[in-house]
A tleap script that builds the chain and sets N, CA, C and O, in Angstrom:
source leaprc.protein.ff14SB
mol = sequence {
  NMET PRO PHE ILE GLN PRO ALA VAL VAL GLN
  GLU MET ALA ALA HIE LEU GLY ASP CYS ASP
  ALA VAL VAL PRO GLU ASN GLY GLY ARG LEU
  GLN TYR LEU HIE ALA PHE TYR SER GLN SER
  CYS LEU PRO ARG ALA GLU ALA LEU LEU GLU
  GLN GLY SER THR SER LEU ARG ALA LEU LEU
  SER GLN CYS GLU VAL THR GLN LEU ASP GLU
  ASP ILE PHE ARG HIE LEU PRO ASN ALA THR
  GLN SER PHE LEU ASP LEU ASP THR THR GLU
  GLU TYR ARG PRO ALA LEU ASP ASP PRO SER
  CPRO
}
set mol.1.N position { -14.041 13.292 -5.237 }
set mol.1.CA position { -12.914 12.738 -5.956 }
set mol.1.C position { -13.232 11.285 -6.328 }
set mol.1.O position { -12.688 10.351 -5.738 }
set mol.2.N position { -14.103 11.111 -7.296 }
set mol.2.CA position { -14.547 9.756 -7.626 }
set mol.2.C position { -13.580 8.949 -8.479 }
set mol.2.O position { -13.804 7.757 -8.688 }
set mol.3.N position { -12.528 9.553 -8.971 }
set mol.3.CA position { -11.626 8.841 -9.877 }
set mol.3.C position { -10.235 8.642 -9.286 }
set mol.3.O position { -9.244 8.662 -10.016 }
set mol.4.N position { -10.153 8.452 -7.987 }
set mol.4.CA position { -8.864 8.251 -7.331 }
set mol.4.C position { -8.163 7.035 -7.933 }
set mol.4.O position { -8.748 5.960 -8.065 }
set mol.5.N position { -6.920 7.230 -8.287 }
set mol.5.CA position { -6.123 6.183 -8.921 }
set mol.5.C position { -5.270 5.473 -7.873 }
set mol.5.O position { -4.545 6.130 -7.126 }
set mol.6.N position { -5.343 4.150 -7.804 }
set mol.6.CA position { -4.546 3.414 -6.820 }
set mol.6.C position { -3.047 3.718 -6.902 }
set mol.6.O position { -2.368 3.757 -5.876 }
set mol.7.N position { -2.533 3.932 -8.103 }
set mol.7.CA position { -1.099 4.216 -8.252 }
set mol.7.C position { -0.723 5.529 -7.573 }
set mol.7.O position { 0.381 5.656 -7.043 }
set mol.8.N position { -1.621 6.500 -7.582 }
set mol.8.CA position { -1.360 7.779 -6.914 }
set mol.8.C position { -1.318 7.565 -5.401 }
set mol.8.O position { -0.447 8.101 -4.716 }
set mol.9.N position { -2.251 6.792 -4.893 }
set mol.9.CA position { -2.276 6.502 -3.458 }
set mol.9.C position { -1.006 5.751 -3.053 }
set mol.9.O position { -0.428 6.031 -2.003 }
set mol.10.N position { -0.578 4.811 -3.871 }
set mol.10.CA position { 0.648 4.059 -3.581 }
set mol.10.C position { 1.868 4.981 -3.598 }
set mol.10.O position { 2.756 4.851 -2.755 }
set mol.11.N position { 1.913 5.895 -4.538 }
set mol.11.CA position { 3.034 6.853 -4.602 }
set mol.11.C position { 3.047 7.721 -3.352 }
set mol.11.O position { 4.109 7.984 -2.789 }
set mol.12.N position { 1.882 8.161 -2.919 }
set mol.12.CA position { 1.803 8.970 -1.704 }
set mol.12.C position { 2.253 8.156 -0.499 }
set mol.12.O position { 2.994 8.658 0.346 }
set mol.13.N position { 1.816 6.912 -0.415 }
set mol.13.CA position { 2.166 6.048 0.720 }
set mol.13.C position { 3.669 5.826 0.805 }
set mol.13.O position { 4.211 5.622 1.891 }
set mol.14.N position { 4.337 5.863 -0.334 }
set mol.14.CA position { 5.791 5.683 -0.354 }
set mol.14.C position { 6.504 6.822 0.370 }
set mol.14.O position { 7.685 6.699 0.694 }
set mol.15.N position { 5.808 7.922 0.627 }
set mol.15.CA position { 6.421 9.087 1.279 }
set mol.15.C position { 6.012 9.233 2.737 }
set mol.15.O position { 6.349 10.220 3.390 }
set mol.16.N position { 5.289 8.253 3.239 }
set mol.16.CA position { 4.970 8.259 4.659 }
set mol.16.C position { 6.249 8.049 5.451 }
set mol.16.O position { 7.142 7.328 5.006 }
set mol.17.N position { 6.342 8.635 6.557 }
set mol.17.CA position { 7.547 8.493 7.375 }
set mol.17.C position { 7.304 9.117 8.721 }
set mol.17.O position { 6.329 8.794 9.400 }
set mol.18.N position { 8.186 10.009 9.107 }
set mol.18.CA position { 8.083 10.649 10.413 }
set mol.18.C position { 7.233 11.916 10.387 }
set mol.18.O position { 7.214 12.669 11.361 }
set mol.19.N position { 6.538 12.153 9.293 }
set mol.19.CA position { 5.718 13.361 9.213 }
set mol.19.C position { 4.312 13.086 9.743 }
set mol.19.O position { 3.920 11.937 9.949 }
set mol.20.N position { 3.570 14.162 9.955 }
set mol.20.CA position { 2.190 14.057 10.416 }
set mol.20.C position { 1.209 13.928 9.258 }
set mol.20.O position { 0.127 13.363 9.411 }
set mol.21.N position { 1.596 14.459 8.095 }
set mol.21.CA position { 0.690 14.442 6.946 }
set mol.21.C position { 1.485 14.418 5.647 }
set mol.21.O position { 2.578 14.976 5.556 }
set mol.22.N position { 0.910 13.762 4.648 }
set mol.22.CA position { 1.449 13.764 3.290 }
set mol.22.C position { 0.372 14.384 2.414 }
set mol.22.O position { -0.725 13.842 2.283 }
set mol.23.N position { 0.699 15.534 1.809 }
set mol.23.CA position { -0.284 16.297 1.053 }
set mol.23.C position { 0.233 16.526 -0.371 }
set mol.23.O position { 1.284 17.139 -0.555 }
set mol.24.N position { -0.498 16.039 -1.374 }
set mol.24.CA position { -0.066 16.256 -2.750 }
set mol.24.C position { -0.491 17.627 -3.267 }
set mol.24.O position { -1.407 18.261 -2.743 }
set mol.25.N position { 0.198 18.050 -4.297 }
set mol.25.CA position { -0.135 19.294 -4.987 }
set mol.25.C position { -0.628 18.927 -6.384 }
set mol.25.O position { -0.107 18.003 -7.009 }
set mol.26.N position { -1.615 19.640 -6.861 }
set mol.26.CA position { -2.079 19.477 -8.233 }
set mol.26.C position { -2.588 20.820 -8.724 }
set mol.26.O position { -3.343 21.501 -8.030 }
set mol.27.N position { -2.179 21.189 -9.903 }
set mol.27.CA position { -2.605 22.470 -10.453 }
set mol.27.C position { -2.151 23.651 -9.625 }
set mol.27.O position { -2.813 24.689 -9.603 }
set mol.28.N position { -1.017 23.504 -8.937 }
set mol.28.CA position { -0.498 24.591 -8.115 }
set mol.28.C position { -1.193 24.751 -6.772 }
set mol.28.O position { -0.935 25.711 -6.045 }
set mol.29.N position { -2.080 23.807 -6.439 }
set mol.29.CA position { -2.807 23.901 -5.168 }
set mol.29.C position { -2.616 22.625 -4.368 }
set mol.29.O position { -2.596 21.525 -4.921 }
set mol.30.N position { -2.475 22.787 -3.063 }
set mol.30.CA position { -2.404 21.614 -2.195 }
set mol.30.C position { -3.772 20.953 -2.126 }
set mol.30.O position { -4.801 21.625 -2.049 }
set mol.31.N position { -3.766 19.640 -2.156 }
set mol.31.CA position { -5.000 18.857 -2.142 }
set mol.31.C position { -5.223 18.307 -0.735 }
set mol.31.O position { -4.868 17.166 -0.440 }
set mol.32.N position { -5.813 19.129 0.123 }
set mol.32.CA position { -5.965 18.804 1.538 }
set mol.32.C position { -6.843 17.584 1.776 }
set mol.32.O position { -6.623 16.848 2.738 }
set mol.33.N position { -7.827 17.356 0.922 }
set mol.33.CA position { -8.719 16.217 1.122 }
set mol.33.C position { -8.141 14.926 0.558 }
set mol.33.O position { -8.566 13.834 0.935 }
set mol.34.N position { -7.191 15.049 -0.327 }
set mol.34.CA position { -6.554 13.880 -0.952 }
set mol.34.C position { -5.193 13.688 -0.280 }
set mol.34.O position { -4.154 13.716 -0.939 }
set mol.35.N position { -5.214 13.495 1.024 }
set mol.35.CA position { -3.974 13.469 1.799 }
set mol.35.C position { -4.012 12.362 2.841 }
set mol.35.O position { -5.068 11.812 3.156 }
set mol.36.N position { -2.849 12.055 3.360 }
set mol.36.CA position { -2.726 11.139 4.495 }
set mol.36.C position { -2.504 11.981 5.747 }
set mol.36.O position { -1.690 12.904 5.745 }
set mol.37.N position { -3.227 11.662 6.808 }
set mol.37.CA position { -3.061 12.321 8.093 }
set mol.37.C position { -2.797 11.249 9.143 }
set mol.37.O position { -3.539 10.270 9.229 }
set mol.38.N position { -1.752 11.424 9.938 }
set mol.38.CA position { -1.455 10.448 10.982 }
set mol.38.C position { -2.354 10.687 12.189 }
set mol.38.O position { -2.990 11.735 12.312 }
set mol.39.N position { -2.394 9.710 13.065 }
set mol.39.CA position { -3.189 9.842 14.289 }
set mol.39.C position { -2.698 10.983 15.166 }
set mol.39.O position { -3.448 11.511 15.987 }
set mol.40.N position { -1.441 11.362 14.992 }
set mol.40.CA position { -0.907 12.464 15.798 }
set mol.40.C position { -1.595 13.789 15.488 }
set mol.40.O position { -1.484 14.740 16.262 }
set mol.41.N position { -2.304 13.861 14.364 }
set mol.41.CA position { -3.040 15.084 14.014 }
set mol.41.C position { -4.343 15.208 14.790 }
set mol.41.O position { -4.879 16.308 14.926 }
set mol.42.N position { -4.854 14.108 15.294 }
set mol.42.CA position { -6.175 14.109 15.916 }
set mol.42.C position { -6.314 15.079 17.091 }
set mol.42.O position { -7.272 15.852 17.107 }
set mol.43.N position { -5.406 15.081 18.077 }
set mol.43.CA position { -5.586 16.044 19.184 }
set mol.43.C position { -5.554 17.497 18.712 }
set mol.43.O position { -6.267 18.346 19.246 }
set mol.44.N position { -4.734 17.771 17.721 }
set mol.44.CA position { -4.663 19.137 17.182 }
set mol.44.C position { -5.959 19.492 16.469 }
set mol.44.O position { -6.469 20.604 16.606 }
set mol.45.N position { -6.492 18.534 15.702 }
set mol.45.CA position { -7.762 18.762 14.998 }
set mol.45.C position { -8.896 18.980 15.994 }
set mol.45.O position { -9.733 19.863 15.808 }
set mol.46.N position { -8.919 18.179 17.039 }
set mol.46.CA position { -9.962 18.331 18.061 }
set mol.46.C position { -9.864 19.695 18.739 }
set mol.46.O position { -10.883 20.334 19.000 }
set mol.47.N position { -8.650 20.140 19.023 }
set mol.47.CA position { -8.470 21.448 19.661 }
set mol.47.C position { -8.956 22.569 18.739 }
set mol.47.O position { -9.593 23.520 19.192 }
set mol.48.N position { -8.654 22.452 17.451 }
set mol.48.CA position { -9.116 23.458 16.504 }
set mol.48.C position { -10.645 23.464 16.421 }
set mol.48.O position { -11.266 24.526 16.373 }
set mol.49.N position { -11.238 22.283 16.404 }
set mol.49.CA position { -12.704 22.200 16.355 }
set mol.49.C position { -13.330 22.838 17.590 }
set mol.49.O position { -14.353 23.516 17.493 }
set mol.50.N position { -12.718 22.619 18.747 }
set mol.50.CA position { -13.229 23.228 19.982 }
set mol.50.C position { -13.158 24.751 19.917 }
set mol.50.O position { -13.953 25.449 20.546 }
set mol.51.N position { -12.192 25.254 19.144 }
set mol.51.CA position { -12.054 26.705 18.961 }
set mol.51.C position { -12.960 27.226 17.844 }
set mol.51.O position { -13.010 28.429 17.587 }
set mol.52.N position { -13.674 26.311 17.184 }
set mol.52.CA position { -14.580 26.712 16.104 }
set mol.52.C position { -13.945 26.719 14.730 }
set mol.52.O position { -14.553 27.195 13.772 }
set mol.53.N position { -12.736 26.201 14.616 }
set mol.53.CA position { -12.054 26.188 13.325 }
set mol.53.C position { -12.185 24.826 12.656 }
set mol.53.O position { -11.934 23.790 13.271 }
set mol.54.N position { -12.585 24.846 11.383 }
set mol.54.CA position { -12.649 23.618 10.586 }
set mol.54.C position { -11.628 23.647 9.456 }
set mol.54.O position { -11.731 22.868 8.508 }
set mol.55.N position { -10.668 24.514 9.544 }
set mol.55.CA position { -9.694 24.722 8.485 }
set mol.55.C position { -8.591 23.661 8.487 }
set mol.55.O position { -7.886 23.482 9.480 }
set mol.56.N position { -8.459 22.963 7.360 }
set mol.56.CA position { -7.351 22.015 7.242 }
set mol.56.C position { -6.020 22.752 7.124 }
set mol.56.O position { -4.985 22.229 7.535 }
set mol.57.N position { -6.040 23.952 6.572 }
set mol.57.CA position { -4.815 24.759 6.525 }
set mol.57.C position { -4.318 25.055 7.936 }
set mol.57.O position { -3.121 24.984 8.210 }
set mol.58.N position { -5.245 25.386 8.820 }
set mol.58.CA position { -4.875 25.663 10.212 }
set mol.58.C position { -4.292 24.418 10.863 }
set mol.58.O position { -3.311 24.496 11.603 }
set mol.59.N position { -4.900 23.272 10.586 }
set mol.59.CA position { -4.379 22.020 11.132 }
set mol.59.C position { -2.969 21.762 10.623 }
set mol.59.O position { -2.067 21.461 11.405 }
set mol.60.N position { -2.780 21.878 9.318 }
set mol.60.CA position { -1.462 21.585 8.744 }
set mol.60.C position { -0.395 22.571 9.196 }
set mol.60.O position { 0.791 22.239 9.206 }
set mol.61.N position { -0.801 23.772 9.566 }
set mol.61.CA position { 0.183 24.746 10.055 }
set mol.61.C position { 0.785 24.293 11.385 }
set mol.61.O position { 1.833 24.794 11.794 }
set mol.62.N position { 0.129 23.351 12.056 }
set mol.62.CA position { 0.608 22.834 13.342 }
set mol.62.C position { 1.265 21.460 13.196 }
set mol.62.O position { 1.622 20.830 14.191 }
set mol.63.N position { 1.421 21.003 11.964 }
set mol.63.CA position { 1.911 19.641 11.729 }
set mol.63.C position { 3.186 19.640 10.897 }
set mol.63.O position { 3.491 20.595 10.183 }
set mol.64.N position { 3.914 18.548 11.013 }
set mol.64.CA position { 5.057 18.289 10.135 }
set mol.64.C position { 4.486 17.686 8.858 }
set mol.64.O position { 3.944 16.581 8.872 }
set mol.65.N position { 4.611 18.423 7.751 }
set mol.65.CA position { 3.955 18.043 6.504 }
set mol.65.C position { 4.986 17.727 5.414 }
set mol.65.O position { 5.958 18.459 5.227 }
set mol.66.N position { 4.754 16.631 4.706 }
set mol.66.CA position { 5.494 16.338 3.482 }
set mol.66.C position { 4.591 16.714 2.325 }
set mol.66.O position { 3.545 16.098 2.118 }
set mol.67.N position { 4.997 17.735 1.564 }
set mol.67.CA position { 4.238 18.163 0.402 }
set mol.67.C position { 4.816 17.474 -0.827 }
set mol.67.O position { 6.029 17.467 -1.040 }
set mol.68.N position { 3.929 16.897 -1.630 }
set mol.68.CA position { 4.362 16.211 -2.840 }
set mol.68.C position { 4.050 17.064 -4.051 }
set mol.68.O position { 2.886 17.298 -4.376 }
set mol.69.N position { 5.088 17.524 -4.715 }
set mol.69.CA position { 4.940 18.317 -5.924 }
set mol.69.C position { 4.234 17.483 -6.991 }
set mol.69.O position { 4.435 16.270 -7.068 }
set mol.70.N position { 3.416 18.124 -7.805 }
set mol.70.CA position { 2.652 17.388 -8.806 }
set mol.70.C position { 3.538 16.655 -9.810 }
set mol.70.O position { 3.091 15.686 -10.423 }
set mol.71.N position { 4.772 17.091 -9.989 }
set mol.71.CA position { 5.679 16.409 -10.922 }
set mol.71.C position { 5.947 14.967 -10.514 }
set mol.71.O position { 6.272 14.135 -11.361 }
set mol.72.N position { 5.817 14.665 -9.241 }
set mol.72.CA position { 6.101 13.322 -8.748 }
set mol.72.C position { 5.101 12.296 -9.300 }
set mol.72.O position { 5.373 11.096 -9.303 }
set mol.73.N position { 3.952 12.777 -9.764 }
set mol.73.CA position { 2.911 11.889 -10.271 }
set mol.73.C position { 2.867 11.807 -11.796 }
set mol.73.O position { 2.117 11.001 -12.347 }
set mol.74.N position { 3.648 12.619 -12.472 }
set mol.74.CA position { 3.564 12.706 -13.943 }
set mol.74.C position { 3.792 11.372 -14.643 }
set mol.74.O position { 3.220 11.134 -15.707 }
set mol.75.N position { 4.602 10.511 -14.079 }
set mol.75.CA position { 4.900 9.233 -14.736 }
set mol.75.C position { 3.762 8.217 -14.603 }
set mol.75.O position { 3.794 7.161 -15.234 }
set mol.76.N position { 2.773 8.533 -13.794 }
set mol.76.CA position { 1.661 7.610 -13.550 }
set mol.76.C position { 0.524 7.867 -14.541 }
set mol.76.O position { 0.114 9.012 -14.733 }
set mol.77.N position { 0.017 6.806 -15.169 }
set mol.77.CA position { -1.101 7.006 -16.094 }
set mol.77.C position { -2.343 7.510 -15.373 }
set mol.77.O position { -2.685 7.022 -14.296 }
set mol.78.N position { -3.006 8.475 -15.962 }
set mol.78.CA position { -4.262 9.028 -15.438 }
set mol.78.C position { -4.152 9.624 -14.036 }
set mol.78.O position { -5.154 9.715 -13.327 }
set mol.79.N position { -2.972 10.023 -13.635 }
set mol.79.CA position { -2.772 10.534 -12.274 }
set mol.79.C position { -3.630 11.756 -11.988 }
set mol.79.O position { -4.171 11.881 -10.889 }
set mol.80.N position { -3.768 12.657 -12.949 }
set mol.80.CA position { -4.524 13.883 -12.679 }
set mol.80.C position { -6.001 13.600 -12.417 }
set mol.80.O position { -6.682 14.419 -11.799 }
set mol.81.N position { -6.503 12.465 -12.872 }
set mol.81.CA position { -7.896 12.108 -12.598 }
set mol.81.C position { -8.143 11.957 -11.098 }
set mol.81.O position { -9.247 12.208 -10.614 }
set mol.82.N position { -7.117 11.550 -10.377 }
set mol.82.CA position { -7.254 11.382 -8.932 }
set mol.82.C position { -7.667 12.670 -8.243 }
set mol.82.O position { -8.325 12.634 -7.203 }
set mol.83.N position { -7.294 13.793 -8.803 }
set mol.83.CA position { -7.516 15.076 -8.156 }
set mol.83.C position { -8.752 15.806 -8.666 }
set mol.83.O position { -9.019 16.939 -8.266 }
set mol.84.N position { -9.500 15.160 -9.542 }
set mol.84.CA position { -10.715 15.767 -10.059 }
set mol.84.C position { -11.754 15.821 -8.948 }
set mol.84.O position { -12.185 14.790 -8.430 }
set mol.85.N position { -12.145 17.024 -8.596 }
set mol.85.CA position { -13.080 17.258 -7.497 }
set mol.85.C position { -14.445 17.595 -8.086 }
set mol.85.O position { -14.606 18.599 -8.780 }
set mol.86.N position { -15.406 16.757 -7.803 }
set mol.86.CA position { -16.762 16.970 -8.298 }
set mol.86.C position { -17.688 17.144 -7.103 }
set mol.86.O position { -17.751 16.287 -6.222 }
set mol.87.N position { -18.395 18.245 -7.083 }
set mol.87.CA position { -19.220 18.568 -5.922 }
set mol.87.C position { -20.716 18.386 -6.148 }
set mol.87.O position { -21.485 18.316 -5.190 }
set mol.88.N position { -21.130 18.309 -7.408 }
set mol.88.CA position { -22.568 18.205 -7.686 }
set mol.88.C position { -22.834 17.088 -8.679 }
set mol.88.O position { -21.930 16.628 -9.376 }
set mol.89.N position { -24.069 16.666 -8.733 }
set mol.89.CA position { -24.489 15.661 -9.709 }
set mol.89.C position { -24.272 16.190 -11.122 }
set mol.89.O position { -23.904 15.435 -12.021 }
set mol.90.N position { -24.496 17.472 -11.316 }
set mol.90.CA position { -24.320 18.083 -12.632 }
set mol.90.C position { -22.865 18.013 -13.093 }
set mol.90.O position { -22.605 17.922 -14.292 }
set mol.91.N position { -21.920 18.055 -12.166 }
set mol.91.CA position { -20.497 17.917 -12.511 }
set mol.91.C position { -20.132 16.451 -12.714 }
set mol.91.O position { -19.294 16.121 -13.553 }
set mol.92.N position { -20.759 15.588 -11.951 }
set mol.92.CA position { -20.407 14.166 -11.957 }
set mol.92.C position { -20.822 13.460 -13.246 }
set mol.92.O position { -20.025 12.723 -13.825 }
set mol.93.N position { -22.028 13.668 -13.691 }
set mol.93.CA position { -22.537 12.939 -14.865 }
set mol.93.C position { -21.667 13.130 -16.104 }
set mol.93.O position { -21.296 12.131 -16.720 }
set mol.94.N position { -21.323 14.343 -16.502 }
set mol.94.CA position { -20.456 14.494 -17.677 }
set mol.94.C position { -19.058 13.891 -17.465 }
set mol.94.O position { -18.439 13.403 -18.411 }
set mol.95.N position { -18.576 13.927 -16.239 }
set mol.95.CA position { -17.241 13.376 -15.957 }
set mol.95.C position { -17.196 11.865 -16.143 }
set mol.95.O position { -16.132 11.309 -16.418 }
set mol.96.N position { -18.312 11.207 -16.000 }
set mol.96.CA position { -18.345 9.758 -16.226 }
set mol.96.C position { -17.976 9.426 -17.670 }
set mol.96.O position { -17.352 8.400 -17.943 }
set mol.97.N position { -18.370 10.305 -18.590 }
set mol.97.CA position { -18.057 10.093 -20.008 }
set mol.97.C position { -16.624 10.481 -20.334 }
set mol.97.O position { -15.995 9.862 -21.192 }
set mol.98.N position { -16.104 11.495 -19.663 }
set mol.98.CA position { -14.744 11.981 -19.916 }
set mol.98.C position { -14.154 12.486 -18.613 }
set mol.98.O position { -14.277 13.672 -18.307 }
set mol.99.N position { -13.502 11.601 -17.819 }
set mol.99.CA position { -12.977 12.013 -16.516 }
set mol.99.C position { -11.689 12.823 -16.574 }
set mol.99.O position { -11.180 13.222 -15.527 }
set mol.100.N position { -11.137 13.082 -17.774 }
set mol.100.CA position { -9.886 13.837 -17.827 }
set mol.100.C position { -10.151 15.286 -17.462 }
set mol.100.O position { -11.066 15.909 -18.001 }
set mol.101.N position { -9.345 15.830 -16.538 }
set mol.101.CA position { -9.548 17.222 -16.103 }
set mol.101.C position { -9.190 18.211 -17.189 }
set mol.101.O position { -9.303 19.420 -16.986 }
savepdb mol mol.pdb
quit
């Protein structure tokens, strides 16, 4: 996610509270890597790892989660760029010229 927009992070931070995690949605999918996780998630994550699970879905199933619908970001310029996930150099190079998803 090389094009994270500060305004998106600020919008997410505005929803921090008594929850364990703040997870945005984009394109109808939860963005588990583009999320805030409180320290209270750590013991649960460690327990899952000890069981051999690396699933963030499994972690979130044990947490109080605030899900942010993608509509909450629509007013922010270039917000969808924050969620652009690039996994290879071949994906990254063209995105530098046109980062719009």
